[in-house]
N, C-alpha and C positions, 0 to 999 in steps of 0.2 A: 691464689687466683689473681691474674692480672686485672688491674683496675679497668682496662678497656672493655671487660665483659660485664661490668657492674650494671649496665642498662639492659643486659640480655645477650644471648648468644644465638647465632644462626648457622645453618648449613645450606649451602647452595651448590648443587651439582658437583658434589665430591669435596668441597672445601668448607671448613669451619671458619667463622669470623665473628667479630662483634656485631650485634644486631644493627647498629647504625651504619655499618658498612655493607650490608647485604643489598644486592640489586639484581634485577633481571633485565635482559636486553629489551629495548622498546619495540623491537620487531617480533618478539616472542608471541605466539598465539595465546598464551595465558593472559597477556596484557591486551592484545589487540582484539581477541575474540572471546574473552572470558572462558577459554578452552582449558579448563583446569578443574580438578576436584581437590577436596581438602578434608581434614578432620582436625578436631581440637580436643586435646585432653587437658587435665588439670593435675597439678601437684599441690598437695596440702600437707603441711608439716613433714615434708621430705618424702612423701609417698604419692606415686601416680595412682589415680583412681580408674579402675577398669581399663587398664592400658590395653590388654589383649582384645577387649571388646571394641575399643576405638580402632585398633589396627585392623581387626576383621572387617569392620564397617568401611574403613578406608580402602581395603582391598576389594570389597564388593563394589564400591563406587568406581574404582579404577577399571575393574572388569566391565562394568556397565557402560562406561564411556570409552572403552577400547584403548585404555592407556596401559602401557607395559614398560615401566621403568626396569632397570636391571636389578634393583634392590629387592631382596627377599623380605619376608615379614621380620625375620631376625635382624636383618640389616636396618630396617625401619625402626625397630625397637631400640637398637643400639644408638641410632642417630638421635632419637628423641631423648634417650637417657643422656647422651653425651652433651646435647645442648643445655640440659639442666645442670649437668656436672660443671661445665665450663662457666655457666653463669653463677653457680653457687646458690641459686635461689631455693628457698625452702617452700615457698608458696608461689606457684607459677602457672601461667597460661602457656600451653605448648601446642603449637600448630604444626601440621605436616601437610604439605601440598604436593600434588603431582601435576606438572605443566606439560602441555602438548609439545612445547618447544617450537622449533622452526625447521623447515626443510633444509637439507644440505644445499649450499649455495649452487644455483644453476638448475636445481630440480623444480618441478612444478609445485605450486602452493597447494598441495594435497595434504590434508591432515594425516593421512595414512603414511606419508613419507617423513613426517617429523620425528625427531628423536625425543622421547619423553624423558623427563628427569625430575628429581626430588628436591624440594626446598623445605626447610623446617626452621623453627625458631622457638626460643623460650624467652618470655618476658615476665616481669613481675605480675602477680595475680591481679585480676581486675574483676569487679562486680558489675554485671550488666545493669543492675539496679542498685543504687548506693545503699549501704547499710541503714542510713538515716531514713530513706524512703521505704525500705523494707519494714522498718520498725513501725511506721504508721500505716503501711499498706500503700501500694502503688495506685495511682489514678490513671485509668486506661480509657481509650476511646476505641470505637469500632471504626476502622479506616474506611474511607470512601473507595479507595483503590481496591480492586479485587486481586486475589492471588492468581498468579500465572497458572493456567489449567495443567493438571497432571498429565494430560495427553500431549502437552507440548514440552513440559519439563518434568522429569521424574523427581518428585519432591523427596523421595527416599534416598536420593543420591545428593550428597552435599555439593553445592555448586556456587558459582559466583554470579548467577543470574538474579541479582538483587534489585532490579529496576523497580519492581512493585513494592518490595520491602523498604527500599530507600524512600520512595514516595510516601509510604506510610509513616516513616520517621519524620518527614517534614510536616505531615499532618499533626503528629504529636507535638512538634515544636510550635506550630501555629496555635494549637489548642492549649498550650501550657500544661500538657499532660506528661506522664512518665513512660507510657508505652501504648501499644495498639494491638488489636486483633484484626486479622484480615479474613474476609469471607471468600468463599468460592463464588462462581457465577450463578450457582443455584441458591445462594444465601445461607450456606452452611459454614460453620466455624472451621478454619484451618489452623493457622499458627500465627506467630508474630515474628518480628525481626530478631532471630536468634533464640527463640524459646517456644516450647510447646505450651498449650493451654489446657487447663483442667477447670471444671466447674463442679460444685457440690450442691446437691439438692436432697433434702431429707436424709442427710448423712450418707448418701451414695455419691461416689466420685465418678465423673465421666470425662473422657478425653476423646478428641476426634479420631476417626479410623481411616481417614483418607486426606490427601492434599497436604501431608505433613512429613517432615523428617522424623524418623523413628528414633527419637533422642535417647541417648544413654542415660541421662538423668530421668527422663520419662520412664524408661524401663525400671530404673532403680526405685522410683516412687511406687510403681505398680507392684514390685516385689515386696516393698514395705507394707503396702496395703494388704497383700496376701498374708504376710506374717502377723499383722495386727488384727486380722479379721475384719478389715474395713471393706465393705462392698464397693466394687468398681466395675465400670463397663467401658469398652472401647467401641464407640458407635458414632453415627452421624449426630451432630449437635446443631440444631437450628439457631439462628442469630437471636431470636426472641428468648431462648433459654438463658442467655447471659443475663438478661434483666429480671429473670425469675429465680436466679441462683441464690442460694444462701451464702456461698463463698465462691471466689475465683482465685486460682493461683497459677503461676507459670513455673516452668522448669528449664534450667540451662546449665551447661557445664560451668559457665561463668556466674555462679551464684547459688546453684542448687534450687530447691523449691523456694519461691518468692511470692508472698501474698499480695493480692489485689483487693482494694476496698471500694473502688468506685469504677463504674463503667459508663461512659457518656454522661457523667454527672449523677447517675443512679448510685445511691449509697447502699451498701450491703451491711447487714448486721448493725453494729454500733459505730461504723466507720473505723473499725480497728481490725487487724488480722483475725480471721475466724478461727474457731477451735480446731477444726480438722487441718486447716492449712498450717497452723502453728504446731500441731502435734507431728505432722509429717516433716516439717522443716526441722524440728528438734530431733526427731528420730534419725533423719538423714545425716545430720552433722555429728550426732553422737556415734553412729555406726562408722562414719568416716574417721572420726578421731580414734576409734578402736582398731582401725586397720582393715575394715570391711572392703573386700575387693581391691586391696592395696598392693602395690608393687614398690618396695623401697628404692629410692635412688641411691646408687652406689657412689656416693661422693668420695673422690680420691684426694690424694695429697695436693693436687693442683687446684683444689677448690677450697674456699674458706669454710671452716667448720663453725 
């Protein structure tokens, strides 16, 4: 493997390149209008996790936003695999984007006239919440900013409309916290910047039913609950339930299930990750290590073994 790919590999509109060389035009609608959808998969110990599920969700997002790149699902699968192959990474964060592009020169600036195209990259694995913070449990706040309403932005479609989430992250910084929960305008729990929210009360697990991305890791945790006989519900969760919860945890591609031990200063349990949060986290990673929903990366001779 060439050393230029050691920091990651990218694909931009038909060409592969080192990640630090990947660019898009500044007049592209993906940059100027956030007119783009994306998905993010992970590779752990040389295996993609639920790759077909990520590609299927990516395709649904493109269809919802009327994006039609030339690549088929098999092409997208190959591109994501190839980015990991080139990088040689065994543990990786792998993103796939579809950008609206820009109209042909001289044509009206009509989104329907733009040529859509694919961008992808693989970079070293990242944990959205550091392992050290996960070990003691994350400290969260309920953000003052409210989630963009679902009748304005379809939250089940991955998008770059992160204005509300970014404001929440600055609230986290100001509070010296580790993460945040955003509410909708009716005061119900939605999600956080890059993760779904779960709360536990009397050994029953609940997660919001609206205003959220239907995360792949969220789905995986629900499957594990079914396997282990742990009761769960997908339902509206009022903000006050967070302060009555026995446990809270969040889920993300970049980290799996991750426990939360404080919310707005309120301490749950003994200020350590709760038993169900810990059980689900352990089960998730044990199953991943065993190849659950895994797709091996076909590392070739041009990558480092």
